[in-house]
C-alpha positions in Angstrom: -37.3 33.4 103.4 -37.4 35.9 100.6 -40.5 38.1 100.8 -42.5 37.9 97.5 -42.2 41.7 97.2 -38.5 41.9 97.7 -36.4 43.6 95.0 -34.4 40.8 93.3 -31.6 41.4 90.8 -30.7 38.5 88.5 -27.3 39.2 86.9 -27.0 37.4 83.6 -30.8 37.0 83.1 -30.2 36.5 79.3 -28.0 33.5 79.7 -28.9 29.8 80.2 -28.8 29.9 84.0 -30.1 33.5 84.6 -33.1 32.9 82.3 -34.0 29.7 84.2 -33.8 31.6 87.5 -36.1 34.3 86.2 -38.6 31.7 85.0 -38.5 29.9 88.4 -38.9 33.2 90.4 -41.9 34.3 88.3 -43.5 30.8 88.6 -43.2 31.2 92.4 -44.8 34.6 92.4 -41.7 36.8 92.8 -42.7 39.7 90.5 -40.4 42.5 91.7 -37.5 41.4 89.5 -34.7 43.7 88.3 -32.8 42.8 85.1 -30.4 44.8 82.9 -29.2 44.0 79.4 -25.5 44.3 78.5 -26.4 47.5 76.6 -28.0 48.9 79.7 -25.2 48.0 82.1 -21.6 46.6 81.5 -20.9 44.3 84.3 -17.2 44.5 83.7 -17.3 48.3 84.4 -17.1 49.1 88.1 -18.8 52.5 87.9 -21.7 51.1 85.9 -22.4 48.3 88.4 -22.0 50.6 91.5 -24.3 53.2 90.0 -26.9 50.6 89.3 -26.9 49.1 92.8 -26.8 52.6 94.4 -29.9 53.6 92.5 -32.0 50.4 92.4 -31.0 48.9 95.8 -31.9 45.3 95.3 -32.5 43.2 98.4 -31.3 40.0 96.9 -28.8 39.2 94.1 -28.5 36.0 92.0 -25.1 36.3 90.4 -25.5 34.1 87.3 -23.5 36.3 84.9 -20.4 34.7 83.5 -18.4 34.1 80.3 -18.7 30.4 79.7 -17.8 27.9 77.0 -16.5 24.4 76.2 -13.0 23.0 75.7 -12.4 24.8 72.4 -13.6 28.2 73.7 -11.5 28.0 76.9 -8.4 27.0 74.8 -9.0 29.8 72.3 -9.8 32.7 74.7 -8.1 32.1 78.1 -7.5 35.8 78.7 -11.1 36.7 78.1 -12.3 33.9 80.4 -10.2 35.0 83.4 -10.4 38.8 82.8 -14.2 39.1 82.2 -15.2 36.7 84.9 -12.9 38.3 87.5 -14.3 41.8 86.7 -18.0 40.8 86.7 -17.9 38.9 90.0 -15.6 41.4 91.8 -17.8 44.4 90.7 -21.1 42.8 91.8 -19.9 41.2 95.0 -18.2 44.4 96.2 -21.2 46.6 95.3 -23.6 44.2 97.0 -21.6 44.7 100.2 -21.4 48.5 99.8 -25.1 49.0 99.1 -26.5 46.6 101.7 -27.8 43.6 99.7 -29.4 41.3 102.2 -28.1 38.1 100.5 -26.2 37.2 97.4 -25.9 33.8 95.6 -22.8 33.3 93.6 -22.7 30.5 91.0 -19.4 28.8 90.6 -18.7 25.6 88.6 -17.5 22.1 89.1 -14.4 23.2 87.1 -13.1 24.5 90.4 -12.1 21.0 91.5 -8.7 19.4 90.7 -8.3 17.4 87.5 -7.6 14.2 89.4 -10.0 14.8 92.2 -11.4 11.8 94.2 -14.8 10.8 93.0 -17.4 11.9 93.8 -16.0 15.4 94.4 -16.7 16.8 97.9 -16.8 20.5 98.8 -13.6 20.1 100.9 -11.6 19.0 97.8 -11.4 22.6 96.6 -7.7 23.6 96.2 -6.5 20.1 97.0 -4.7 19.6 93.6 -3.9 20.9 90.2 -6.7 22.1 87.9 -7.5 20.8 84.5 -5.3 22.9 82.2 -7.9 23.4 79.4 -10.2 25.5 81.6 -7.8 26.7 84.3 -8.3 30.5 83.7 -12.1 30.1 84.0 -11.7 27.9 87.1 -9.3 30.3 88.8 -11.7 33.2 88.2 -14.6 31.1 89.8 -12.4 30.2 92.8 -11.6 33.9 93.3 -15.3 34.6 93.4 -15.8 31.9 96.0 -13.0 33.2 98.2 -14.2 36.8 97.7 -17.7 35.8 99.1 -16.1 34.0 102.0 -13.8 36.9 102.7 -16.6 39.5 102.7 -18.6 37.2 105.0 -15.7 37.0 107.4 -14.7 40.6 107.4 -18.1 42.4 107.0 -20.7 39.9 108.1 -22.4 39.6 104.7 -24.6 36.8 103.7 -23.0 35.6 100.5 -23.4 31.9 99.5 -21.6 30.0 96.8 -23.1 27.1 94.7 -21.1 24.7 92.6 -23.3 23.3 89.9 -22.3 20.4 87.7 -22.5 20.5 83.9 -25.7 22.3 82.8 -28.0 22.0 79.8 -31.5 22.9 78.7 -33.6 25.5 76.8 -31.6 28.6 76.0 -28.3 26.7 75.8 -25.5 27.7 73.4 -25.4 25.4 70.4 -22.5 27.1 68.6 -20.1 24.3 67.8 -17.1 26.6 68.3 -18.0 27.7 71.9 -20.6 25.2 73.2 -20.3 22.5 75.9 -20.5 18.8 74.9 -24.2 18.1 75.4 -25.7 20.9 73.2 -22.9 20.4 70.7 -23.9 16.7 70.4 -27.6 17.7 70.1 -26.8 20.0 67.2 -24.4 17.5 65.5 -26.9 14.6 65.6 -29.8 16.8 64.5 -27.9 18.2 61.5 -26.6 14.7 60.6 -30.2 13.4 60.6 -31.5 16.3 58.5 -28.7 16.1 56.0 -28.7 12.3 55.8 -25.1 11.9 56.9 -23.8 8.5 57.6 -21.7 9.4 60.6 -21.0 12.0 63.4 -17.6 13.0 64.6 -17.1 13.4 68.4 -14.1 14.9 70.1 -11.9 12.6 72.2 -12.1 9.0 73.2 -15.7 9.0 74.6 -14.3 7.6 77.9 -14.5 10.6 80.2 -17.5 10.6 82.5 -19.7 13.6 83.1 -22.7 14.5 85.3 -25.5 16.6 83.8 -28.1 18.8 85.5 -31.1 20.4 83.8 -30.9 24.1 84.2 -34.5 24.2 85.5 -33.4 21.9 88.3 -30.5 24.3 89.1 -32.9 27.3 89.2 -35.1 25.4 91.6 -32.0 24.6 93.8 -30.9 28.2 93.7 -34.2 29.4 95.1 -34.3 26.6 97.7 -30.8 27.5 98.9 -31.4 31.2 98.9 -34.2 30.5 101.3 -32.6 27.7 103.3 -28.8 27.9 103.3 -26.7 30.3 105.3 -23.3 28.7 105.6 -20.2 30.4 104.1 -18.9 27.1 102.8 -19.5 26.2 99.2 -22.3 23.6 98.3 -22.4 21.3 95.4 -25.5 21.1 93.1 -25.9 18.1 90.9 -27.7 14.8 90.5 -25.0 12.5 91.9 -25.0 10.2 88.8 -22.7 10.3 85.7 -22.2 8.6 82.4 -19.5 8.4 79.7 -19.4 10.7 76.8 -19.9 7.7 74.6 -23.1 6.7 76.5 -24.3 10.3 76.3 -23.7 10.4 72.5 -25.6 7.1 72.1 -28.5 8.4 74.2 -28.8 11.6 72.1 -28.5 9.7 68.9 -31.3 7.4 70.0 -33.6 10.3 71.0 -33.0 12.0 67.6 -33.2 8.7 65.8 -29.9 9.0 64.1 -28.7 5.5 63.2 -25.4 6.2 61.6 -21.9 5.7 63.0 -20.2 7.5 65.9 -16.6 8.4 65.0 -14.4 9.4 68.0 -11.5 11.7 67.1 -8.8 10.6 69.6 -6.5 13.4 68.4 -8.8 15.9 70.2 -8.6 16.5 74.0 -10.8 14.6 76.5 -10.6 17.1 79.3 -11.0 16.0 82.9 -11.4 12.2 83.0 -13.9 12.0 85.8 -16.2 14.7 87.1 -19.1 13.9 89.4 -20.2 15.9 92.4 -20.9 14.6 95.9 -24.3 16.1 96.6 -24.9 14.6 100.0 -24.7 18.0 101.7 -27.5 19.3 99.5 -29.6 16.1 99.8 -29.4 16.4 103.6 -31.0 19.8 103.4 -34.0 18.2 101.6 -33.4 19.0 97.9 -33.0 16.6 95.0 -33.1 17.0 91.2 -36.4 16.0 89.6 -35.7 16.0 85.8 -34.2 12.7 84.5 -31.4 13.0 81.9 -33.4 11.3 79.2 -36.4 13.6 79.8 -34.2 16.7 79.9 -32.4 15.8 76.7 -35.8 15.2 74.9 -36.8 18.7 76.0 -33.5 20.2 74.9 -33.8 18.4 71.5 -37.3 19.8 71.1 -36.0 23.3 71.9 -33.1 23.1 69.5 -35.5 21.8 66.7 -37.7 24.8 67.3 -34.9 27.4 66.9 -33.0 25.5 64.1 -36.0 25.3 61.8 
């Protein structure tokens, strides 16, 4: 168990996941938190990261820093996604070993699993098939982070664990239509359509792919739980174990926002992976389950977006 006075570094504290982890830690009474802005420390610069860990000596590290984005962003900036993610995770994981971090939690992604993976996706399906081409550079970087944690555990006896969360959403999400994921993009599209009095909303793809969504506050809760209760070097999935089609998701968001216009699906745009739901039986067996329902979480997210859009 993490002592309440332990020095805890949250990498990526300004992002969706990192901010949620900070909120959760503070709520539980962990007040010795260490954070650094990008201006204070460039995580892609090895010397900067090693100098920080040498000086500040955190006991625990939550590695939530990453360059993330939806289908369009991954297609537009593949070099950025693989280069920046490889550098950040390599610098932090190696420095955590060098400077004696007691335990590190690395956040991967469900994108690591093959495009045509059996459903629900089990941890052992990693590297069992070809990746989805649209986000392959990002997925390869995340797989490298997993294998790096496992290699350091095997060679140096470190305590580095790797979590694979499903699709995330919640307060602090990215609502930029050029770089966001599907759920926040839909929240913005329906909100703007309602405000502007539009008669329809265009949605990428066929609406048939199915996705699982986890509220970021649930993920933060799972991160703290696993940091305290999980020691295995094998990866562990974090999700809700339920999915729905993009069409059903769009209809749910439209209903919550009270947009009653038409939904136009642009079938010339890519769908991405057809099915993507995690098997969370390993996590459930440890005694953790998600608490925030999708409808409740979307309502909170819509309220958050309304507050920043007005």
